[in-house]
C-alpha atoms as one frame of an Amber mdcrd trajectory, in Angstrom:
protein
   2.446  -0.430 -16.547   5.674   1.334 -15.677   5.559   4.872 -14.382   8.942
   6.425 -15.070   8.364   9.263 -12.606   8.123   6.950  -9.625  10.347   4.273
  -8.150   8.780   0.805  -8.662  10.309  -0.477  -5.424   8.833   2.494  -3.574
   5.425   1.837  -5.136   5.526  -1.832  -4.131   6.493  -0.863  -0.593   3.693
   1.718  -0.434   1.208  -0.859  -1.703   2.337  -3.318   0.956   1.940  -0.621
   3.627  -1.536   0.180   2.296  -2.534  -3.483   2.387  -1.201  -3.874   5.926
  -3.001  -0.711   7.032  -6.254  -1.886   5.442  -5.940  -5.219   7.254  -5.316
  -3.481  10.587  -8.189  -1.044  10.072 -10.634  -3.763   9.008  -9.634  -5.898
  12.001 -10.248  -2.966  14.342 -13.490  -2.103  12.580 -12.429   1.136  10.889
 -13.592   1.542   7.316
């Protein structure tokens, strides 16, 4: 699905940041 209001590259980058943050938080024990 393509959202014309948002930049796909920006969304991918944000998703990568979210995944990285989730990994860091889960490693540290924050949920």
